[in-house]
C-alpha positions as CSV (number, residue, x, y, z in Angstrom):
1,M,-53.1,-44.3,-17.3
2,A,-54.3,-44.5,-13.7
3,T,-54.5,-41.4,-11.5
4,T,-52.4,-41.1,-8.4
5,A,-55.4,-41.8,-6.2
6,E,-56.3,-44.9,-8.2
7,E,-52.7,-46.2,-8.1
8,L,-52.5,-45.6,-4.4
9,H,-55.8,-47.4,-3.9
10,T,-54.6,-50.4,-5.8
11,M,-51.3,-50.6,-3.9
12,I,-53.0,-50.2,-0.5
13,D,-55.4,-53.0,-1.4
14,H,-52.4,-55.4,-1.6
15,L,-51.1,-54.4,1.8
16,S,-51.7,-56.3,5.0
17,A,-54.3,-54.8,7.4
18,Q,-51.5,-53.6,9.7
19,D,-49.6,-51.9,6.8
20,Q,-52.9,-50.3,5.7
21,E,-53.3,-48.8,9.2
22,R,-49.7,-47.5,9.0
23,M,-50.5,-45.9,5.6
24,L,-53.6,-44.3,7.0
25,A,-51.7,-42.9,9.9
26,Y,-49.1,-41.5,7.6
27,A,-51.7,-40.0,5.3
28,R,-53.4,-38.4,8.3
29,E,-50.0,-36.9,9.4
30,L,-49.4,-35.5,6.0
31,A,-52.8,-34.0,5.8
32,Q,-52.4,-32.1,9.1
33,P,-51.5,-28.4,8.6
34,Q,-48.0,-27.5,9.8
35,P,-48.0,-25.5,13.1
36,Y,-45.6,-23.0,11.6
37,P,-45.9,-22.2,8.0
38,H,-42.7,-22.2,6.0
39,T,-41.5,-18.7,5.3
40,P,-38.4,-17.8,3.3
41,L,-35.5,-16.2,5.1
42,P,-35.1,-12.5,4.7
43,P,-32.3,-11.4,2.4
44,G,-29.0,-11.1,4.2
45,T,-26.0,-8.9,3.9
46,P,-23.5,-10.1,1.4
47,G,-20.1,-11.2,2.7
48,S,-18.4,-8.5,0.7
49,A,-19.9,-5.9,3.1
50,I,-17.3,-7.1,5.7
51,A,-14.6,-5.4,3.6
52,D,-16.3,-2.1,4.3
53,L,-16.7,-2.6,8.0
54,R,-14.8,-0.1,10.1
55,V,-14.2,-0.3,13.8
56,S,-12.0,1.4,16.3
57,P,-8.7,-0.2,17.2
58,E,-10.1,-0.9,20.7
59,G,-13.3,-2.5,19.2
60,G,-11.1,-4.6,16.9
61,E,-9.0,-5.9,19.8
62,A,-12.2,-6.7,21.8
63,M,-13.6,-8.6,18.9
64,E,-10.3,-10.5,18.4
65,R,-10.2,-11.4,22.1
66,A,-13.8,-12.6,22.0
67,L,-13.1,-14.8,19.0
68,E,-10.1,-16.3,20.7
69,D,-12.1,-17.0,23.8
70,C,-14.7,-18.8,21.7
71,E,-12.2,-20.9,20.0
72,R,-10.7,-22.4,23.1
73,I,-12.1,-25.7,24.5
74,D,-11.4,-26.7,28.0
75,P,-12.2,-30.4,28.5
76,D,-12.2,-30.0,32.2
77,E,-14.7,-27.1,32.2
78,D,-18.2,-27.7,33.5
79,P,-20.5,-26.6,30.7
80,F,-23.3,-25.8,33.2
């Protein structure tokens, strides 16, 4: 059984010169280190915590108004 490198070499040998250049460019791109390493997201708060949320009636009304404002779409409004 051939190794991955051997199998790639065999396949690349059968490609046109142009496709070999494309493969080389792709391999170079893959070999470059990523500018920002992947880091897992921190653990979040479970949705069930919302049931324990307590706010004043005024705060609740303000949040409700804010949500209503966000839900409206005015097609004539200039976004900028």
